[in-house]
Backbone as CSV, one residue per row, in Angstrom:
resi,resn,N_x,N_y,N_z,CA_x,CA_y,CA_z,C_x,C_y,C_z
1,MET,114.653,99.433,51.670,115.494,100.178,52.441,114.912,100.054,53.709
2,SER,115.727,100.106,55.081,115.051,100.026,56.401,115.005,101.256,56.860
3,ALA,113.815,101.514,57.759,113.444,102.565,58.192,114.036,102.984,59.427
4,GLY,115.205,102.207,59.841,115.922,102.496,61.146,115.354,101.625,62.311
5,PRO,116.091,101.651,63.443,115.669,100.581,64.746,114.631,101.047,65.250
6,GLU,114.028,100.098,65.622,112.477,100.311,66.423,113.101,101.549,67.752
7,PRO,112.011,101.956,68.358,112.378,103.051,69.579,113.319,102.101,70.402
8,GLY,114.162,102.779,71.229,114.418,101.617,72.421,115.674,100.548,71.750
9,GLN,115.854,100.618,70.648,117.171,99.567,69.805,117.960,100.559,69.347
10,THR,119.222,99.541,69.227,120.342,100.061,68.436,120.541,99.796,67.204
11,PRO,121.132,100.261,66.164,121.071,99.354,64.971,121.898,98.237,64.750
12,ASP,123.087,98.142,66.057,123.987,96.970,65.705,123.260,95.835,66.831
13,ALA,122.390,96.294,67.259,121.752,94.994,68.340,121.029,94.191,67.494
14,PRO,121.219,92.792,68.137,120.662,91.734,67.365,119.068,91.637,67.184
15,GLU,118.476,92.186,68.538,117.130,92.729,68.358,116.605,93.371,67.006
16,ALA,117.309,94.397,66.426,117.390,95.316,65.626,117.022,94.599,64.030
17,LYS,117.393,93.142,64.268,117.538,92.507,62.991,116.438,91.132,63.269
18,GLY,115.466,91.412,64.049,114.141,90.769,64.519,114.314,89.337,65.078
19,ALA,115.537,89.301,65.878,115.922,87.873,66.690,114.910,87.843,67.467
20,VAL,114.105,86.767,68.029,113.419,86.630,69.345,113.550,85.283,70.087
21,SER,113.213,85.086,71.113,113.579,83.837,71.951,112.380,83.437,72.558
22,ALA,112.256,82.532,73.535,111.260,81.997,74.155,110.257,83.228,74.640
23,PRO,109.132,82.960,74.732,107.983,84.403,75.188,108.576,84.421,76.535
24,SER,108.168,85.525,76.884,108.276,86.228,78.343,106.970,85.555,79.311
25,PRO,107.088,85.796,80.558,105.947,85.255,81.549,104.863,86.024,81.034
26,ASP,104.603,86.895,80.270,103.549,87.854,79.849,102.699,87.211,78.643
27,GLY,103.562,86.451,77.926,103.128,85.439,76.571,104.138,86.608,75.437
28,ARG,104.537,87.564,75.363,105.171,88.284,74.460,106.573,87.726,74.176
29,PRO,107.042,87.434,72.725,108.284,87.233,72.610,109.077,87.969,73.371
30,ARG,110.270,87.347,73.660,111.343,88.482,74.079,112.335,88.482,73.207
31,LYS,113.267,89.682,73.035,113.896,90.387,72.178,115.393,89.746,72.796
32,VAL,116.398,88.962,71.782,117.786,88.462,71.989,118.492,89.715,72.177
33,THR,119.312,90.068,73.063,120.313,91.183,73.145,121.610,90.579,73.487
34,ARG,122.764,91.510,73.030,124.082,90.765,73.699,124.438,91.716,74.908
35,ARG,123.811,92.476,75.083,123.926,93.529,76.138,123.869,92.833,77.477
36,PHE,124.417,93.262,78.818,124.187,92.642,79.671,122.780,93.407,80.127
37,PRO,121.987,92.681,81.040,120.740,93.184,81.890,121.050,94.312,82.453
38,LEU,120.203,95.226,82.818,120.340,96.049,83.768,120.231,95.648,85.370
39,PHE,119.383,94.419,85.599,119.467,94.002,86.747,119.284,92.431,86.439
40,THR,120.584,92.127,87.577,120.876,90.497,87.501,119.684,89.726,88.336
41,ARG,119.540,88.734,87.351,118.364,87.747,88.018,118.670,86.365,88.508
42,ASP,120.116,85.988,88.196,120.509,84.957,88.189,122.340,85.247,88.905
43,THR,122.701,83.885,89.450,124.031,84.017,89.594,124.722,82.760,88.962
44,ALA,125.668,82.915,88.293,126.165,81.596,87.418,126.991,80.797,88.510
45,ARG,126.802,79.634,88.165,127.466,78.609,89.054,129.055,78.697,88.995
46,PRO,129.901,78.506,89.859,130.973,78.579,89.713,131.905,77.322,88.729
47,GLU,132.654,77.503,88.048,133.337,76.546,87.536,133.470,75.229,88.418
48,GLY,133.173,74.031,87.710,133.398,72.902,88.380,132.267,72.717,89.434
49,GLY,131.152,73.632,89.689,130.368,73.462,90.491,129.281,72.526,90.445
50,GLY,129.299,71.566,89.145,128.097,70.700,89.106,128.318,69.611,90.368
51,ARG,127.316,68.820,90.070,127.174,67.720,91.027,128.414,66.569,90.999
52,ALA,129.082,66.169,91.767,130.312,65.211,92.065,129.575,63.828,91.753
53,ALA,128.090,63.456,91.500,127.642,62.076,91.359,126.356,62.513,90.577
54,PRO,125.788,61.428,89.982,124.546,61.527,89.159,123.557,62.408,89.835
55,GLY,122.366,62.847,89.186,121.686,63.486,89.666,120.504,62.632,90.363
56,ASP,120.364,61.477,90.180,119.609,60.332,90.834,120.284,59.711,92.074
57,ALA,121.565,60.172,92.351,122.195,59.546,93.550,121.447,60.610,94.970
58,PRO,121.709,59.930,95.820,120.962,60.768,97.216,121.790,61.952,97.465
59,ALA,121.797,62.907,97.959,121.955,64.316,98.021,123.837,63.935,98.720
60,PRO,123.681,63.328,100.057,125.063,63.271,100.384,125.911,62.773,99.321
61,ALA,125.646,61.722,98.483,126.346,61.091,97.521,127.046,62.310,96.598
62,ARG,126.158,63.326,96.314,126.360,63.827,95.118,127.381,65.194,95.832
63,GLN,127.409,65.310,97.105,128.144,66.318,97.431,129.459,65.776,98.508
64,TRP,129.770,64.816,97.754,130.959,63.917,98.742,132.133,64.387,99.099
65,PRO,132.811,65.615,97.821,133.937,66.081,98.356,134.069,67.042,99.487
66,LEU,132.892,67.793,99.663,132.674,68.737,100.493,132.467,68.118,101.785
67,LEU,131.673,67.064,101.856,131.579,66.082,102.922,132.642,65.860,103.518
68,THR,133.943,65.151,102.469,134.898,64.509,102.920,135.723,65.654,103.811
69,VAL,135.796,67.175,103.104,136.480,67.966,103.992,135.922,68.283,105.193
70,VAL,134.729,68.539,105.115,134.211,69.130,106.409,134.253,67.909,107.549
71,SER,134.001,66.732,107.247,134.210,65.634,108.323,135.245,65.693,108.452
72,THR,136.776,65.630,108.177,137.949,65.672,108.287,138.201,66.751,109.183
73,VAL,137.693,68.232,109.044,138.001,69.136,109.675,137.043,69.028,110.991
74,GLY,136.004,68.632,110.937,135.425,67.989,112.625,136.108,66.988,113.145
75,LEU,136.775,66.262,112.419,137.517,65.123,113.075,138.600,65.802,113.800
76,GLY,139.218,66.570,112.953,139.992,67.432,113.531,139.956,68.416,115.245
77,LEU,138.812,68.899,114.589,138.350,70.043,115.978,138.184,68.858,117.029
78,LEU,137.524,67.833,116.810,137.257,67.132,118.071,138.551,66.421,118.541
79,ILE,139.665,65.799,117.798,140.969,65.415,118.457,141.539,66.654,119.276
80,THR,141.648,67.939,118.541,142.031,69.276,119.368,141.170,69.453,120.481
81,ALA,139.980,69.174,120.986,139.296,69.528,121.896,139.378,68.389,123.207
82,LEU,139.692,66.972,122.335,140.198,66.122,123.334,141.873,66.193,123.956
83,ASP,142.239,67.332,123.880,144.008,67.496,124.246,144.568,67.134,123.457
84,ALA,144.687,67.011,122.306,145.700,66.673,121.662,145.592,67.683,120.347
85,PHE,146.234,68.942,120.719,146.125,70.133,120.059,147.134,69.696,118.629
86,ARG,148.312,69.467,118.726,149.048,69.423,117.726,148.667,68.861,116.104
87,PHE,148.183,67.116,116.729,147.684,66.357,115.817,146.288,66.752,115.188
88,GLY,145.373,67.357,115.968,144.081,67.722,115.584,144.163,69.179,114.525
89,THR,144.902,69.960,114.996,145.543,71.267,113.897,146.101,70.939,112.622
90,ILE,146.712,69.834,112.795,147.501,69.503,111.715,146.449,68.849,110.571
91,LEU,145.644,67.883,111.145,144.610,67.171,110.304,143.727,68.405,109.740
92,ILE,143.459,69.509,110.342,142.525,70.512,109.581,143.358,71.318,108.784
93,GLY,144.425,71.246,109.002,145.121,71.983,107.618,145.449,71.223,106.559
94,LEU,145.503,69.608,106.804,145.322,68.551,105.972,144.360,68.479,104.907
95,ALA,143.112,68.519,105.968,141.914,68.538,104.981,141.246,69.590,104.435
96,LEU,142.316,70.805,104.596,142.223,71.953,103.703,143.064,71.908,102.451
97,ILE,144.077,71.147,102.754,144.861,71.001,101.543,144.362,69.787,100.763
98,GLY,143.643,68.777,101.321,142.979,67.916,100.585,141.914,68.511,99.536
99,GLY,141.272,69.466,100.304,140.303,70.342,99.651,140.705,70.702,98.192
100,ALA,141.927,71.399,98.101,142.642,72.105,97.230,142.870,70.965,96.426
101,VAL,143.202,69.873,96.766,143.678,68.692,95.725,142.564,68.164,94.901
102,LEU,141.651,67.855,95.739,140.166,67.540,94.864,139.598,68.430,93.923
103,ARG,139.649,69.831,94.591,139.300,70.950,93.717,140.067,70.884,92.221
104,TRP,141.606,70.508,92.584,141.975,70.487,91.080,142.115,69.240,90.319
105,MET,141.934,67.999,90.774,141.761,66.676,90.273,140.485,66.502,89.717
106,LEU,139.219,66.710,90.783,138.052,66.715,90.045,137.271,67.565,89.164
107,PRO,136.428,67.148,88.033,136.114,68.050,86.992,134.947,68.741,87.637
108,ASP,134.195,68.185,88.460,132.923,68.469,89.001,132.918,68.265,90.591
109,VAL,133.004,69.345,91.631,132.903,69.072,92.979,131.841,69.544,93.943
110,GLY,130.982,69.987,93.408,129.656,70.048,94.130,129.736,71.541,94.825
111,MET,129.100,71.698,95.814,129.464,72.912,96.625,130.847,73.136,97.130
112,LEU,131.559,72.258,96.785,133.279,72.853,97.361,133.527,73.607,96.454
113,ALA,133.074,73.987,95.380,133.303,75.160,94.457,132.868,76.072,94.874
114,VAL,133.673,76.931,95.193,133.012,78.521,95.364,133.136,79.777,94.705
115,ARG,134.409,79.714,94.125,134.817,80.757,93.386,135.288,79.891,92.186
116,SER,136.241,80.534,91.341,137.194,79.667,90.369,138.017,78.644,90.606
117,ARG,138.181,77.652,89.887,139.200,76.873,90.394,140.358,77.331,90.870
118,PHE,140.963,78.202,90.359,142.404,78.789,90.705,142.426,79.062,91.993
119,THR,141.185,80.123,92.359,141.114,80.829,93.470,140.713,79.980,94.539
120,ASP,139.920,78.831,94.595,139.680,77.944,95.197,140.883,77.246,95.677
121,MET,141.674,76.835,94.958,142.910,75.754,95.174,144.013,76.808,95.571
122,VAL,144.310,78.236,95.704,145.219,78.822,96.238,144.339,78.877,97.365
123,THR,143.273,79.521,97.614,142.935,79.735,99.135,142.779,78.434,99.895
124,TYR,142.213,77.400,99.480,142.157,76.073,100.638,143.727,75.699,100.560
125,GLY,144.750,75.710,99.592,146.188,75.261,99.708,146.924,76.377,100.685
126,VAL,146.642,77.599,100.595,147.581,78.567,101.296,147.135,78.505,102.668
127,LEU,145.645,78.472,103.102,145.257,78.282,104.467,145.540,77.072,105.054
128,GLY,145.431,75.781,104.128,145.960,74.572,105.042,147.139,74.688,105.290
129,GLY,148.074,75.207,104.240,149.468,74.964,104.373,149.827,76.020,105.920
130,ALA,149.243,76.871,105.802,149.572,78.066,107.287,148.985,77.354,108.461
131,ILE,147.880,76.780,108.578,147.554,76.354,109.534,148.550,74.806,109.992
132,VAL,149.005,74.163,108.899,149.901,72.908,109.350,151.409,73.769,109.572
133,LEU,151.759,74.795,109.102,152.939,75.460,109.353,152.841,75.826,111.038
134,LEU,151.891,76.600,111.261,151.750,76.828,112.444,151.266,76.056,113.527
135,ALA,151.055,74.977,113.301,150.810,73.859,114.259,152.236,73.160,114.367
136,MET,152.819,72.938,113.397,154.241,72.391,113.693,155.252,73.470,114.525
137,MET,154.852,74.529,114.316,155.807,75.820,115.095,155.041,75.940,116.818
138,ALA,154.323,75.050,116.954,153.498,75.497,118.234,154.203,75.169,119.566
139,GLN,154.379,75.890,120.557,154.918,75.897,121.742,154.149,74.903,122.696
140,PRO,154.484,73.832,123.260,156.017,73.522,123.996,156.570,72.402,122.830
141,ASP,157.837,72.513,122.546,158.421,71.369,121.973,158.201,71.792,120.490
142,PRO,158.346,72.610,119.988,157.981,72.895,118.306,158.774,71.358,117.334
143,ILE,158.053,71.057,116.368,158.412,70.297,115.523,159.282,71.203,114.544
144,LEU,159.110,72.143,114.090,159.819,73.148,113.354,160.066,74.650,113.738
145,GLU,161.129,74.619,113.864,161.875,75.937,114.081,162.220,77.151,113.119
146,ILE,161.982,78.262,112.799,162.377,78.880,111.890,163.094,79.940,112.565
147,PRO,164.484,80.288,112.748,165.040,81.104,113.206,164.654,82.428,112.949
148,PHE,164.471,83.034,111.766,164.466,84.576,111.694,162.932,85.117,112.085
149,LEU,162.026,84.109,112.440,160.874,84.478,113.121,161.288,84.745,114.587
150,ASP,162.063,84.033,115.463,162.465,84.172,116.544,162.979,85.814,116.972
151,ASP,164.107,85.689,116.039,164.569,87.182,115.827,163.730,88.321,115.533
152,THR,162.688,88.210,114.952,161.803,89.343,114.619,160.848,89.276,115.839
153,LEU,160.404,88.554,116.337,159.989,88.470,117.462,160.453,89.144,118.638
154,HIS,162.005,89.095,118.976,162.514,89.593,119.613,162.597,91.294,119.816
155,TYR,163.040,91.338,118.367,163.144,92.677,117.994,161.883,93.805,117.688
156,THR,160.703,93.090,117.942,159.453,93.831,117.763,158.853,94.056,119.144
157,ILE,159.240,93.432,120.108,158.557,93.361,121.543,159.535,94.147,122.555
């Protein structure tokens, strides 16, 4: 017959059954528990946040999805600065949409993974779509005209 749990343990916790894991830094065995720790010591990597290339590849090759998106955005900013506003901003939006596609298609995208896969895809896709839409509606000579937006502007001002 058991005398009950040791002090600081609950009867249904695994440590009450004597389960131990690897030793702690001071050499004593650590007790295994299913409870959340009082203090968080580490952050979980986002889903798909592993390397996009093998570990022995150079650092740029391991992060090629992020470098592709950032390089395309940089090229778009350069083109925008060189007085091709519409083309540069459309390129920036397409880079973000491309990031959403990479996040959807590839199992591991390195540092392009910031949150969960769904949240990253929605964030990149919505921001990229909004940038492309606004670039196409920019004056002068907009490529895309949405009539109710013009009416809304006139009624609010």
